[in-house]
mmCIF file of the protein (N, C-alpha, C, O) and its ligand, coordinates in Angstrom:
data_MODEL
# 
_entry.id   MODEL 
# 
loop_
_entity.id 
_entity.type 
_entity.pdbx_number_of_molecules 
1 polymer     1 
2 non-polymer 1 
# 
_entity_poly.entity_id                      1 
_entity_poly.type                           'polypeptide(L)' 
_entity_poly.nstd_linkage                   no 
_entity_poly.nstd_monomer                   no 
_entity_poly.pdbx_seq_one_letter_code       MANCPKCGGNVANPRKTWKMAGRPDKAGKRVELTIGLFDCSKCGAFRKVLEKRKI 
_entity_poly.pdbx_seq_one_letter_code_can   MANCPKCGGNVANPRKTWKMAGRPDKAGKRVELTIGLFDCSKCGAFRKVLEKRKI 
_entity_poly.pdbx_strand_id                 A 
# 
loop_
_entity_poly_seq.entity_id 
_entity_poly_seq.num 
_entity_poly_seq.mon_id 
_entity_poly_seq.hetero 
1 1  MET n 
1 2  ALA n 
1 3  ASN n 
1 4  CYS n 
1 5  PRO n 
1 6  LYS n 
1 7  CYS n 
1 8  GLY n 
1 9  GLY n 
1 10 ASN n 
1 11 VAL n 
1 12 ALA n 
1 13 ASN n 
1 14 PRO n 
1 15 ARG n 
1 16 LYS n 
1 17 THR n 
1 18 TRP n 
1 19 LYS n 
1 20 MET n 
1 21 ALA n 
1 22 GLY n 
1 23 ARG n 
1 24 PRO n 
1 25 ASP n 
1 26 LYS n 
1 27 ALA n 
1 28 GLY n 
1 29 LYS n 
1 30 ARG n 
1 31 VAL n 
1 32 GLU n 
1 33 LEU n 
1 34 THR n 
1 35 ILE n 
1 36 GLY n 
1 37 LEU n 
1 38 PHE n 
1 39 ASP n 
1 40 CYS n 
1 41 SER n 
1 42 LYS n 
1 43 CYS n 
1 44 GLY n 
1 45 ALA n 
1 46 PHE n 
1 47 ARG n 
1 48 LYS n 
1 49 VAL n 
1 50 LEU n 
1 51 GLU n 
1 52 LYS n 
1 53 ARG n 
1 54 LYS n 
1 55 ILE n 
# 
loop_
_struct_asym.id 
_struct_asym.entity_id 
A 1 
B 2 
# 
loop_
_chem_comp.id 
_chem_comp.type 
_chem_comp.mon_nstd_flag 
ALA 'L-peptide linking' y 
ARG 'L-peptide linking' y 
ASN 'L-peptide linking' y 
ASP 'L-peptide linking' y 
CYS 'L-peptide linking' y 
GLU 'L-peptide linking' y 
GLY 'peptide linking'   y 
ILE 'L-peptide linking' y 
LEU 'L-peptide linking' y 
LYS 'L-peptide linking' y 
MET 'L-peptide linking' y 
PHE 'L-peptide linking' y 
PRO 'L-peptide linking' y 
SER 'L-peptide linking' y 
THR 'L-peptide linking' y 
TRP 'L-peptide linking' y 
VAL 'L-peptide linking' y 
ZN  non-polymer         . 
# 
_pdbx_entity_nonpoly.entity_id   2 
_pdbx_entity_nonpoly.name        ? 
_pdbx_entity_nonpoly.comp_id     ZN 
# 
_pdbx_nonpoly_scheme.asym_id         B 
_pdbx_nonpoly_scheme.entity_id       2 
_pdbx_nonpoly_scheme.mon_id          ZN 
_pdbx_nonpoly_scheme.ndb_seq_num     1 
_pdbx_nonpoly_scheme.pdb_seq_num     101 
_pdbx_nonpoly_scheme.auth_seq_num    101 
_pdbx_nonpoly_scheme.pdb_mon_id      ZN 
_pdbx_nonpoly_scheme.auth_mon_id     ZN 
_pdbx_nonpoly_scheme.pdb_strand_id   A 
_pdbx_nonpoly_scheme.pdb_ins_code    . 
# 
loop_
_atom_site.group_PDB 
_atom_site.id 
_atom_site.type_symbol 
_atom_site.label_atom_id 
_atom_site.label_alt_id 
_atom_site.label_comp_id 
_atom_site.label_asym_id 
_atom_site.label_entity_id 
_atom_site.label_seq_id 
_atom_site.pdbx_PDB_ins_code 
_atom_site.Cartn_x 
_atom_site.Cartn_y 
_atom_site.Cartn_z 
_atom_site.occupancy 
_atom_site.B_iso_or_equiv 
_atom_site.pdbx_formal_charge 
_atom_site.auth_seq_id 
_atom_site.auth_comp_id 
_atom_site.auth_asym_id 
_atom_site.auth_atom_id 
_atom_site.pdbx_PDB_model_num 
ATOM   1   N  N  . MET A 1 1  ? -29.083 50.259 -20.692 1.00 0.00 ? 1   MET A N  1 
ATOM   2   C  CA . MET A 1 1  ? -30.516 50.197 -20.574 1.00 0.00 ? 1   MET A CA 1 
ATOM   3   C  C  . MET A 1 1  ? -31.320 49.865 -21.757 1.00 0.00 ? 1   MET A C  1 
ATOM   4   O  O  . MET A 1 1  ? -30.859 50.104 -22.873 1.00 0.00 ? 1   MET A O  1 
ATOM   5   N  N  . ALA A 1 2  ? -32.481 49.335 -21.615 1.00 0.00 ? 2   ALA A N  1 
ATOM   6   C  CA . ALA A 1 2  ? -33.199 48.854 -22.781 1.00 0.00 ? 2   ALA A CA 1 
ATOM   7   C  C  . ALA A 1 2  ? -34.768 49.148 -22.470 1.00 0.00 ? 2   ALA A C  1 
ATOM   8   O  O  . ALA A 1 2  ? -35.177 49.245 -21.313 1.00 0.00 ? 2   ALA A O  1 
ATOM   9   N  N  . ASN A 1 3  ? -35.532 49.270 -23.506 1.00 0.00 ? 3   ASN A N  1 
ATOM   10  C  CA . ASN A 1 3  ? -36.925 49.428 -23.385 1.00 0.00 ? 3   ASN A CA 1 
ATOM   11  C  C  . ASN A 1 3  ? -37.629 48.144 -23.768 1.00 0.00 ? 3   ASN A C  1 
ATOM   12  O  O  . ASN A 1 3  ? -37.303 47.549 -24.795 1.00 0.00 ? 3   ASN A O  1 
ATOM   13  N  N  . CYS A 1 4  ? -38.587 47.703 -22.968 1.00 0.00 ? 4   CYS A N  1 
ATOM   14  C  CA . CYS A 1 4  ? -39.358 46.548 -23.287 1.00 0.00 ? 4   CYS A CA 1 
ATOM   15  C  C  . CYS A 1 4  ? -40.158 46.799 -24.585 1.00 0.00 ? 4   CYS A C  1 
ATOM   16  O  O  . CYS A 1 4  ? -40.845 47.813 -24.711 1.00 0.00 ? 4   CYS A O  1 
ATOM   17  N  N  . PRO A 1 5  ? -40.055 45.840 -25.562 1.00 0.00 ? 5   PRO A N  1 
ATOM   18  C  CA . PRO A 1 5  ? -40.840 45.988 -26.866 1.00 0.00 ? 5   PRO A CA 1 
ATOM   19  C  C  . PRO A 1 5  ? -42.360 45.908 -26.587 1.00 0.00 ? 5   PRO A C  1 
ATOM   20  O  O  . PRO A 1 5  ? -43.122 46.424 -27.404 1.00 0.00 ? 5   PRO A O  1 
ATOM   21  N  N  . LYS A 1 6  ? -42.825 45.325 -25.540 1.00 0.00 ? 6   LYS A N  1 
ATOM   22  C  CA . LYS A 1 6  ? -44.229 45.166 -25.344 1.00 0.00 ? 6   LYS A CA 1 
ATOM   23  C  C  . LYS A 1 6  ? -44.811 46.350 -24.557 1.00 0.00 ? 6   LYS A C  1 
ATOM   24  O  O  . LYS A 1 6  ? -45.818 46.931 -24.963 1.00 0.00 ? 6   LYS A O  1 
ATOM   25  N  N  . CYS A 1 7  ? -44.226 46.678 -23.518 1.00 0.00 ? 7   CYS A N  1 
ATOM   26  C  CA . CYS A 1 7  ? -44.924 47.751 -22.631 1.00 0.00 ? 7   CYS A CA 1 
ATOM   27  C  C  . CYS A 1 7  ? -44.041 49.043 -22.683 1.00 0.00 ? 7   CYS A C  1 
ATOM   28  O  O  . CYS A 1 7  ? -44.528 50.092 -22.259 1.00 0.00 ? 7   CYS A O  1 
ATOM   29  N  N  . GLY A 1 8  ? -42.864 49.021 -23.143 1.00 0.00 ? 8   GLY A N  1 
ATOM   30  C  CA . GLY A 1 8  ? -42.104 50.229 -23.223 1.00 0.00 ? 8   GLY A CA 1 
ATOM   31  C  C  . GLY A 1 8  ? -41.348 50.575 -21.937 1.00 0.00 ? 8   GLY A C  1 
ATOM   32  O  O  . GLY A 1 8  ? -40.673 51.601 -21.850 1.00 0.00 ? 8   GLY A O  1 
ATOM   33  N  N  . GLY A 1 9  ? -41.479 49.682 -20.931 1.00 0.00 ? 9   GLY A N  1 
ATOM   34  C  CA . GLY A 1 9  ? -40.861 49.959 -19.639 1.00 0.00 ? 9   GLY A CA 1 
ATOM   35  C  C  . GLY A 1 9  ? -39.327 49.878 -19.692 1.00 0.00 ? 9   GLY A C  1 
ATOM   36  O  O  . GLY A 1 9  ? -38.759 49.120 -20.478 1.00 0.00 ? 9   GLY A O  1 
ATOM   37  N  N  . ASN A 1 10 ? -38.684 50.665 -18.852 1.00 0.00 ? 10  ASN A N  1 
ATOM   38  C  CA . ASN A 1 10 ? -37.224 50.634 -18.869 1.00 0.00 ? 10  ASN A CA 1 
ATOM   39  C  C  . ASN A 1 10 ? -36.696 49.490 -17.994 1.00 0.00 ? 10  ASN A C  1 
ATOM   40  O  O  . ASN A 1 10 ? -37.165 49.240 -16.884 1.00 0.00 ? 10  ASN A O  1 
ATOM   41  N  N  . VAL A 1 11 ? -35.682 48.806 -18.570 1.00 0.00 ? 11  VAL A N  1 
ATOM   42  C  CA . VAL A 1 11 ? -35.025 47.820 -17.776 1.00 0.00 ? 11  VAL A CA 1 
ATOM   43  C  C  . VAL A 1 11 ? -33.512 48.251 -17.637 1.00 0.00 ? 11  VAL A C  1 
ATOM   44  O  O  . VAL A 1 11 ? -32.814 48.406 -18.639 1.00 0.00 ? 11  VAL A O  1 
ATOM   45  N  N  . ALA A 1 12 ? -33.070 48.424 -16.456 1.00 0.00 ? 12  ALA A N  1 
ATOM   46  C  CA . ALA A 1 12 ? -31.701 49.158 -16.329 1.00 0.00 ? 12  ALA A CA 1 
ATOM   47  C  C  . ALA A 1 12 ? -30.579 48.225 -16.770 1.00 0.00 ? 12  ALA A C  1 
ATOM   48  O  O  . ALA A 1 12 ? -29.701 48.632 -17.531 1.00 0.00 ? 12  ALA A O  1 
ATOM   49  N  N  . ASN A 1 13 ? -30.598 47.028 -16.319 1.00 0.00 ? 13  ASN A N  1 
ATOM   50  C  CA . ASN A 1 13 ? -29.401 46.207 -16.553 1.00 0.00 ? 13  ASN A CA 1 
ATOM   51  C  C  . ASN A 1 13 ? -29.850 44.803 -17.131 1.00 0.00 ? 13  ASN A C  1 
ATOM   52  O  O  . ASN A 1 13 ? -30.859 44.220 -16.733 1.00 0.00 ? 13  ASN A O  1 
ATOM   53  N  N  . PRO A 1 14 ? -29.023 44.332 -18.082 1.00 0.00 ? 14  PRO A N  1 
ATOM   54  C  CA . PRO A 1 14 ? -29.329 43.010 -18.686 1.00 0.00 ? 14  PRO A CA 1 
ATOM   55  C  C  . PRO A 1 14 ? -29.009 41.940 -17.605 1.00 0.00 ? 14  PRO A C  1 
ATOM   56  O  O  . PRO A 1 14 ? -28.140 42.083 -16.745 1.00 0.00 ? 14  PRO A O  1 
ATOM   57  N  N  . ARG A 1 15 ? -29.814 40.845 -17.747 1.00 0.00 ? 15  ARG A N  1 
ATOM   58  C  CA . ARG A 1 15 ? -29.491 39.678 -16.902 1.00 0.00 ? 15  ARG A CA 1 
ATOM   59  C  C  . ARG A 1 15 ? -28.248 39.038 -17.298 1.00 0.00 ? 15  ARG A C  1 
ATOM   60  O  O  . ARG A 1 15 ? -27.457 38.607 -16.459 1.00 0.00 ? 15  ARG A O  1 
ATOM   61  N  N  . LYS A 1 16 ? -28.022 38.951 -18.738 1.00 0.00 ? 16  LYS A N  1 
ATOM   62  C  CA . LYS A 1 16 ? -26.797 38.508 -19.278 1.00 0.00 ? 16  LYS A CA 1 
ATOM   63  C  C  . LYS A 1 16 ? -26.544 39.110 -20.543 1.00 0.00 ? 16  LYS A C  1 
ATOM   64  O  O  . LYS A 1 16 ? -27.459 39.599 -21.205 1.00 0.00 ? 16  LYS A O  1 
ATOM   65  N  N  . THR A 1 17 ? -25.301 39.104 -20.937 1.00 0.00 ? 17  THR A N  1 
ATOM   66  C  CA . THR A 1 17 ? -24.903 39.608 -22.273 1.00 0.00 ? 17  THR A CA 1 
ATOM   67  C  C  . THR A 1 17 ? -23.994 38.555 -22.907 1.00 0.00 ? 17  THR A C  1 
ATOM   68  O  O  . THR A 1 17 ? -23.272 37.814 -22.240 1.00 0.00 ? 17  THR A O  1 
ATOM   69  N  N  . TRP A 1 18 ? -24.077 38.541 -24.221 1.00 0.00 ? 18  TRP A N  1 
ATOM   70  C  CA . TRP A 1 18 ? -23.139 37.600 -25.007 1.00 0.00 ? 18  TRP A CA 1 
ATOM   71  C  C  . TRP A 1 18 ? -22.810 38.189 -26.293 1.00 0.00 ? 18  TRP A C  1 
ATOM   72  O  O  . TRP A 1 18 ? -23.474 39.139 -26.707 1.00 0.00 ? 18  TRP A O  1 
ATOM   73  N  N  . LYS A 1 19 ? -21.775 37.676 -27.006 1.00 0.00 ? 19  LYS A N  1 
ATOM   74  C  CA . LYS A 1 19 ? -21.411 38.147 -28.285 1.00 0.00 ? 19  LYS A CA 1 
ATOM   75  C  C  . LYS A 1 19 ? -21.605 37.070 -29.331 1.00 0.00 ? 19  LYS A C  1 
ATOM   76  O  O  . LYS A 1 19 ? -21.380 35.888 -29.074 1.00 0.00 ? 19  LYS A O  1 
ATOM   77  N  N  . MET A 1 20 ? -22.021 37.488 -30.504 1.00 0.00 ? 20  MET A N  1 
ATOM   78  C  CA . MET A 1 20 ? -22.369 36.569 -31.532 1.00 0.00 ? 20  MET A CA 1 
ATOM   79  C  C  . MET A 1 20 ? -21.863 37.109 -32.831 1.00 0.00 ? 20  MET A C  1 
ATOM   80  O  O  . MET A 1 20 ? -22.079 38.281 -33.141 1.00 0.00 ? 20  MET A O  1 
ATOM   81  N  N  . ALA A 1 21 ? -21.224 36.323 -33.567 1.00 0.00 ? 21  ALA A N  1 
ATOM   82  C  CA . ALA A 1 21 ? -20.793 36.778 -34.849 1.00 0.00 ? 21  ALA A CA 1 
ATOM   83  C  C  . ALA A 1 21 ? -21.891 36.586 -35.861 1.00 0.00 ? 21  ALA A C  1 
ATOM   84  O  O  . ALA A 1 21 ? -22.542 35.544 -35.940 1.00 0.00 ? 21  ALA A O  1 
ATOM   85  N  N  . GLY A 1 22 ? -22.078 37.691 -36.672 1.00 0.00 ? 22  GLY A N  1 
ATOM   86  C  CA . GLY A 1 22 ? -23.137 37.739 -37.720 1.00 0.00 ? 22  GLY A CA 1 
ATOM   87  C  C  . GLY A 1 22 ? -22.608 37.167 -38.929 1.00 0.00 ? 22  GLY A C  1 
ATOM   88  O  O  . GLY A 1 22 ? -21.409 36.910 -39.039 1.00 0.00 ? 22  GLY A O  1 
ATOM   89  N  N  . ARG A 1 23 ? -23.465 36.950 -39.862 1.00 0.00 ? 23  ARG A N  1 
ATOM   90  C  CA . ARG A 1 23 ? -23.044 36.396 -41.200 1.00 0.00 ? 23  ARG A CA 1 
ATOM   91  C  C  . ARG A 1 23 ? -22.166 37.482 -41.962 1.00 0.00 ? 23  ARG A C  1 
ATOM   92  O  O  . ARG A 1 23 ? -22.397 38.678 -41.786 1.00 0.00 ? 23  ARG A O  1 
ATOM   93  N  N  . PRO A 1 24 ? -21.246 37.085 -42.736 1.00 0.00 ? 24  PRO A N  1 
ATOM   94  C  CA . PRO A 1 24 ? -20.537 38.039 -43.543 1.00 0.00 ? 24  PRO A CA 1 
ATOM   95  C  C  . PRO A 1 24 ? -21.415 38.612 -44.623 1.00 0.00 ? 24  PRO A C  1 
ATOM   96  O  O  . PRO A 1 24 ? -22.231 37.926 -45.237 1.00 0.00 ? 24  PRO A O  1 
ATOM   97  N  N  . ASP A 1 25 ? -21.225 39.845 -44.823 1.00 0.00 ? 25  ASP A N  1 
ATOM   98  C  CA . ASP A 1 25 ? -21.974 40.565 -45.912 1.00 0.00 ? 25  ASP A CA 1 
ATOM   99  C  C  . ASP A 1 25 ? -21.285 40.327 -47.306 1.00 0.00 ? 25  ASP A C  1 
ATOM   100 O  O  . ASP A 1 25 ? -20.380 39.507 -47.459 1.00 0.00 ? 25  ASP A O  1 
ATOM   101 N  N  . LYS A 1 26 ? -21.767 41.074 -48.254 1.00 0.00 ? 26  LYS A N  1 
ATOM   102 C  CA . LYS A 1 26 ? -21.308 40.820 -49.698 1.00 0.00 ? 26  LYS A CA 1 
ATOM   103 C  C  . LYS A 1 26 ? -19.754 41.194 -49.708 1.00 0.00 ? 26  LYS A C  1 
ATOM   104 O  O  . LYS A 1 26 ? -19.003 40.592 -50.475 1.00 0.00 ? 26  LYS A O  1 
ATOM   105 N  N  . ALA A 1 27 ? -19.313 42.106 -48.925 1.00 0.00 ? 27  ALA A N  1 
ATOM   106 C  CA . ALA A 1 27 ? -17.900 42.360 -48.996 1.00 0.00 ? 27  ALA A CA 1 
ATOM   107 C  C  . ALA A 1 27 ? -17.038 41.418 -48.188 1.00 0.00 ? 27  ALA A C  1 
ATOM   108 O  O  . ALA A 1 27 ? -15.811 41.506 -48.169 1.00 0.00 ? 27  ALA A O  1 
ATOM   109 N  N  . GLY A 1 28 ? -17.738 40.503 -47.514 1.00 0.00 ? 28  GLY A N  1 
ATOM   110 C  CA . GLY A 1 28 ? -17.026 39.510 -46.717 1.00 0.00 ? 28  GLY A CA 1 
ATOM   111 C  C  . GLY A 1 28 ? -16.668 39.951 -45.274 1.00 0.00 ? 28  GLY A C  1 
ATOM   112 O  O  . GLY A 1 28 ? -15.894 39.331 -44.545 1.00 0.00 ? 28  GLY A O  1 
ATOM   113 N  N  . LYS A 1 29 ? -17.306 41.071 -44.953 1.00 0.00 ? 29  LYS A N  1 
ATOM   114 C  CA . LYS A 1 29 ? -17.061 41.570 -43.559 1.00 0.00 ? 29  LYS A CA 1 
ATOM   115 C  C  . LYS A 1 29 ? -18.059 41.016 -42.583 1.00 0.00 ? 29  LYS A C  1 
ATOM   116 O  O  . LYS A 1 29 ? -19.263 40.960 -42.830 1.00 0.00 ? 29  LYS A O  1 
ATOM   117 N  N  . ARG A 1 30 ? -17.536 40.630 -41.520 1.00 0.00 ? 30  ARG A N  1 
ATOM   118 C  CA . ARG A 1 30 ? -18.475 40.145 -40.444 1.00 0.00 ? 30  ARG A CA 1 
ATOM   119 C  C  . ARG A 1 30 ? -18.682 41.187 -39.433 1.00 0.00 ? 30  ARG A C  1 
ATOM   120 O  O  . ARG A 1 30 ? -17.844 42.058 -39.202 1.00 0.00 ? 30  ARG A O  1 
ATOM   121 N  N  . VAL A 1 31 ? -19.912 41.077 -38.778 1.00 0.00 ? 31  VAL A N  1 
ATOM   122 C  CA . VAL A 1 31 ? -20.248 42.026 -37.709 1.00 0.00 ? 31  VAL A CA 1 
ATOM   123 C  C  . VAL A 1 31 ? -20.417 41.183 -36.441 1.00 0.00 ? 31  VAL A C  1 
ATOM   124 O  O  . VAL A 1 31 ? -21.045 40.124 -36.440 1.00 0.00 ? 31  VAL A O  1 
ATOM   125 N  N  . GLU A 1 32 ? -19.849 41.685 -35.411 1.00 0.00 ? 32  GLU A N  1 
ATOM   126 C  CA . GLU A 1 32 ? -19.926 41.063 -34.063 1.00 0.00 ? 32  GLU A CA 1 
ATOM   127 C  C  . GLU A 1 32 ? -21.023 41.720 -33.370 1.00 0.00 ? 32  GLU A C  1 
ATOM   128 O  O  . GLU A 1 32 ? -20.968 42.929 -33.145 1.00 0.00 ? 32  GLU A O  1 
ATOM   129 N  N  . LEU A 1 33 ? -22.049 40.984 -33.003 1.00 0.00 ? 33  LEU A N  1 
ATOM   130 C  CA . LEU A 1 33 ? -23.242 41.591 -32.192 1.00 0.00 ? 33  LEU A CA 1 
ATOM   131 C  C  . LEU A 1 33 ? -23.057 41.357 -30.755 1.00 0.00 ? 33  LEU A C  1 
ATOM   132 O  O  . LEU A 1 33 ? -22.680 40.263 -30.336 1.00 0.00 ? 33  LEU A O  1 
ATOM   133 N  N  . THR A 1 34 ? -23.315 42.364 -29.981 1.00 0.00 ? 34  THR A N  1 
ATOM   134 C  CA . THR A 1 34 ? -23.405 42.162 -28.561 1.00 0.00 ? 34  THR A CA 1 
ATOM   135 C  C  . THR A 1 34 ? -24.865 42.192 -28.175 1.00 0.00 ? 34  THR A C  1 
ATOM   136 O  O  . THR A 1 34 ? -25.548 43.198 -28.368 1.00 0.00 ? 34  THR A O  1 
ATOM   137 N  N  . ILE A 1 35 ? -25.347 41.083 -27.625 1.00 0.00 ? 35  ILE A N  1 
ATOM   138 C  CA . ILE A 1 35 ? -26.739 40.905 -27.349 1.00 0.00 ? 35  ILE A CA 1 
ATOM   139 C  C  . ILE A 1 35 ? -26.964 40.824 -25.792 1.00 0.00 ? 35  ILE A C  1 
ATOM   140 O  O  . ILE A 1 35 ? -26.222 40.173 -25.057 1.00 0.00 ? 35  ILE A O  1 
ATOM   141 N  N  . GLY A 1 36 ? -27.996 41.505 -25.378 1.00 0.00 ? 36  GLY A N  1 
ATOM   142 C  CA . GLY A 1 36 ? -28.312 41.565 -23.943 1.00 0.00 ? 36  GLY A CA 1 
ATOM   143 C  C  . GLY A 1 36 ? -29.712 40.852 -23.778 1.00 0.00 ? 36  GLY A C  1 
ATOM   144 O  O  . GLY A 1 36 ? -30.626 40.987 -24.592 1.00 0.00 ? 36  GLY A O  1 
ATOM   145 N  N  . LEU A 1 37 ? -29.782 40.091 -22.654 1.00 0.00 ? 37  LEU A N  1 
ATOM   146 C  CA . LEU A 1 37 ? -31.043 39.464 -22.275 1.00 0.00 ? 37  LEU A CA 1 
ATOM   147 C  C  . LEU A 1 37 ? -31.563 40.284 -21.030 1.00 0.00 ? 37  LEU A C  1 
ATOM   148 O  O  . LEU A 1 37 ? -30.976 40.339 -19.950 1.00 0.00 ? 37  LEU A O  1 
ATOM   149 N  N  . PHE A 1 38 ? -32.650 40.858 -21.314 1.00 0.00 ? 38  PHE A N  1 
ATOM   150 C  CA . PHE A 1 38 ? -33.255 41.752 -20.214 1.00 0.00 ? 38  PHE A CA 1 
ATOM   151 C  C  . PHE A 1 38 ? -34.544 41.172 -19.656 1.00 0.00 ? 38  PHE A C  1 
ATOM   152 O  O  . PHE A 1 38 ? -35.269 40.499 -20.388 1.00 0.00 ? 38  PHE A O  1 
ATOM   153 N  N  . ASP A 1 39 ? -34.857 41.409 -18.387 1.00 0.00 ? 39  ASP A N  1 
ATOM   154 C  CA . ASP A 1 39 ? -36.112 40.970 -17.861 1.00 0.00 ? 39  ASP A CA 1 
ATOM   155 C  C  . ASP A 1 39 ? -36.973 42.149 -17.494 1.00 0.00 ? 39  ASP A C  1 
ATOM   156 O  O  . ASP A 1 39 ? -36.673 42.971 -16.628 1.00 0.00 ? 39  ASP A O  1 
ATOM   157 N  N  . CYS A 1 40 ? -38.087 42.164 -18.238 1.00 0.00 ? 40  CYS A N  1 
ATOM   158 C  CA . CYS A 1 40 ? -39.204 43.118 -17.916 1.00 0.00 ? 40  CYS A CA 1 
ATOM   159 C  C  . CYS A 1 40 ? -39.970 42.570 -16.735 1.00 0.00 ? 40  CYS A C  1 
ATOM   160 O  O  . CYS A 1 40 ? -40.302 41.384 -16.724 1.00 0.00 ? 40  CYS A O  1 
ATOM   161 N  N  . SER A 1 41 ? -40.265 43.397 -15.728 1.00 0.00 ? 41  SER A N  1 
ATOM   162 C  CA . SER A 1 41 ? -40.991 42.925 -14.546 1.00 0.00 ? 41  SER A CA 1 
ATOM   163 C  C  . SER A 1 41 ? -42.400 42.632 -14.903 1.00 0.00 ? 41  SER A C  1 
ATOM   164 O  O  . SER A 1 41 ? -43.045 41.935 -14.121 1.00 0.00 ? 41  SER A O  1 
ATOM   165 N  N  . LYS A 1 42 ? -42.981 43.092 -16.024 1.00 0.00 ? 42  LYS A N  1 
ATOM   166 C  CA . LYS A 1 42 ? -44.340 42.789 -16.401 1.00 0.00 ? 42  LYS A CA 1 
ATOM   167 C  C  . LYS A 1 42 ? -44.337 41.649 -17.474 1.00 0.00 ? 42  LYS A C  1 
ATOM   168 O  O  . LYS A 1 42 ? -45.119 40.707 -17.353 1.00 0.00 ? 42  LYS A O  1 
ATOM   169 N  N  . CYS A 1 43 ? -43.526 41.722 -18.446 1.00 0.00 ? 43  CYS A N  1 
ATOM   170 C  CA . CYS A 1 43 ? -43.767 40.867 -19.629 1.00 0.00 ? 43  CYS A CA 1 
ATOM   171 C  C  . CYS A 1 43 ? -42.764 39.786 -19.684 1.00 0.00 ? 43  CYS A C  1 
ATOM   172 O  O  . CYS A 1 43 ? -42.985 38.862 -20.466 1.00 0.00 ? 43  CYS A O  1 
ATOM   173 N  N  . GLY A 1 44 ? -41.692 39.770 -18.965 1.00 0.00 ? 44  GLY A N  1 
ATOM   174 C  CA . GLY A 1 44 ? -40.732 38.727 -19.041 1.00 0.00 ? 44  GLY A CA 1 
ATOM   175 C  C  . GLY A 1 44 ? -39.562 39.056 -19.786 1.00 0.00 ? 44  GLY A C  1 
ATOM   176 O  O  . GLY A 1 44 ? -39.262 40.240 -19.938 1.00 0.00 ? 44  GLY A O  1 
ATOM   177 N  N  . ALA A 1 45 ? -38.818 38.072 -20.302 1.00 0.00 ? 45  ALA A N  1 
ATOM   178 C  CA . ALA A 1 45 ? -37.517 38.276 -20.905 1.00 0.00 ? 45  ALA A CA 1 
ATOM   179 C  C  . ALA A 1 45 ? -37.609 38.775 -22.352 1.00 0.00 ? 45  ALA A C  1 
ATOM   180 O  O  . ALA A 1 45 ? -38.515 38.382 -23.088 1.00 0.00 ? 45  ALA A O  1 
ATOM   181 N  N  . PHE A 1 46 ? -36.720 39.595 -22.738 1.00 0.00 ? 46  PHE A N  1 
ATOM   182 C  CA . PHE A 1 46 ? -36.608 40.027 -24.144 1.00 0.00 ? 46  PHE A CA 1 
ATOM   183 C  C  . PHE A 1 46 ? -35.070 40.267 -24.474 1.00 0.00 ? 46  PHE A C  1 
ATOM   184 O  O  . PHE A 1 46 ? -34.246 40.526 -23.597 1.00 0.00 ? 46  PHE A O  1 
ATOM   185 N  N  . ARG A 1 47 ? -34.798 40.168 -25.681 1.00 0.00 ? 47  ARG A N  1 
ATOM   186 C  CA . ARG A 1 47 ? -33.439 40.417 -26.193 1.00 0.00 ? 47  ARG A CA 1 
ATOM   187 C  C  . ARG A 1 47 ? -33.263 41.722 -26.897 1.00 0.00 ? 47  ARG A C  1 
ATOM   188 O  O  . ARG A 1 47 ? -34.194 42.258 -27.499 1.00 0.00 ? 47  ARG A O  1 
ATOM   189 N  N  . LYS A 1 48 ? -32.102 42.212 -26.821 1.00 0.00 ? 48  LYS A N  1 
ATOM   190 C  CA . LYS A 1 48 ? -31.863 43.493 -27.543 1.00 0.00 ? 48  LYS A CA 1 
ATOM   191 C  C  . LYS A 1 48 ? -30.403 43.440 -28.039 1.00 0.00 ? 48  LYS A C  1 
ATOM   192 O  O  . LYS A 1 48 ? -29.507 42.996 -27.321 1.00 0.00 ? 48  LYS A O  1 
ATOM   193 N  N  . VAL A 1 49 ? -30.196 43.891 -29.246 1.00 0.00 ? 49  VAL A N  1 
ATOM   194 C  CA . VAL A 1 49 ? -28.828 44.120 -29.747 1.00 0.00 ? 49  VAL A CA 1 
ATOM   195 C  C  . VAL A 1 49 ? -28.230 45.402 -29.163 1.00 0.00 ? 49  VAL A C  1 
ATOM   196 O  O  . VAL A 1 49 ? -28.690 46.502 -29.468 1.00 0.00 ? 49  VAL A O  1 
ATOM   197 N  N  . LEU A 1 50 ? -27.186 45.251 -28.308 1.00 0.00 ? 50  LEU A N  1 
ATOM   198 C  CA . LEU A 1 50 ? -26.612 46.340 -27.727 1.00 0.00 ? 50  LEU A CA 1 
ATOM   199 C  C  . LEU A 1 50 ? -25.534 46.977 -28.569 1.00 0.00 ? 50  LEU A C  1 
ATOM   200 O  O  . LEU A 1 50 ? -25.338 48.188 -28.459 1.00 0.00 ? 50  LEU A O  1 
ATOM   201 N  N  . GLU A 1 51 ? -24.869 46.293 -29.347 1.00 0.00 ? 51  GLU A N  1 
ATOM   202 C  CA . GLU A 1 51 ? -23.749 46.901 -30.023 1.00 0.00 ? 51  GLU A CA 1 
ATOM   203 C  C  . GLU A 1 51 ? -23.424 46.040 -31.327 1.00 0.00 ? 51  GLU A C  1 
ATOM   204 O  O  . GLU A 1 51 ? -23.405 44.809 -31.331 1.00 0.00 ? 51  GLU A O  1 
ATOM   205 N  N  . LYS A 1 52 ? -23.185 46.803 -32.365 1.00 0.00 ? 52  LYS A N  1 
ATOM   206 C  CA . LYS A 1 52 ? -22.708 46.111 -33.554 1.00 0.00 ? 52  LYS A CA 1 
ATOM   207 C  C  . LYS A 1 52 ? -21.303 46.593 -33.867 1.00 0.00 ? 52  LYS A C  1 
ATOM   208 O  O  . LYS A 1 52 ? -21.030 47.793 -33.863 1.00 0.00 ? 52  LYS A O  1 
ATOM   209 N  N  . ARG A 1 53 ? -20.367 45.597 -34.151 1.00 0.00 ? 53  ARG A N  1 
ATOM   210 C  CA . ARG A 1 53 ? -18.985 46.044 -34.319 1.00 0.00 ? 53  ARG A CA 1 
ATOM   211 C  C  . ARG A 1 53 ? -18.561 45.242 -35.474 1.00 0.00 ? 53  ARG A C  1 
ATOM   212 O  O  . ARG A 1 53 ? -18.937 44.077 -35.604 1.00 0.00 ? 53  ARG A O  1 
ATOM   213 N  N  . LYS A 1 54 ? -17.775 45.839 -36.333 1.00 0.00 ? 54  LYS A N  1 
ATOM   214 C  CA . LYS A 1 54 ? -17.207 45.161 -37.493 1.00 0.00 ? 54  LYS A CA 1 
ATOM   215 C  C  . LYS A 1 54 ? -15.931 44.480 -37.002 1.00 0.00 ? 54  LYS A C  1 
ATOM   216 O  O  . LYS A 1 54 ? -15.145 45.061 -36.253 1.00 0.00 ? 54  LYS A O  1 
ATOM   217 N  N  . ILE A 1 55 ? -15.750 43.268 -37.430 1.00 0.00 ? 55  ILE A N  1 
ATOM   218 C  CA . ILE A 1 55 ? -14.582 42.488 -37.098 1.00 0.00 ? 55  ILE A CA 1 
ATOM   219 C  C  . ILE A 1 55 ? -13.883 41.986 -38.320 1.00 0.00 ? 55  ILE A C  1 
ATOM   220 O  O  . ILE A 1 55 ? -12.865 41.302 -38.212 1.00 0.00 ? 55  ILE A O  1 
HETATM 221 ZN ZN . ZN  B 2 .  ? -42.734 44.889 -20.507 1.00 0.00 2 101 ZN  A ZN 1 
# 
């Protein structure tokens, strides 16, 4: 579940999710981001990072 950044409304389920590798930090460790695309019924689509995982 995610909250719309504009109106604060709850959106239960993402329309889609995908994974994206972030840039390596100074220690050379990468972070894999899981991003969700949500649809607010009032404001439209927004993205939210659902999970950060070190890989
Ligand atoms: Zn909204």
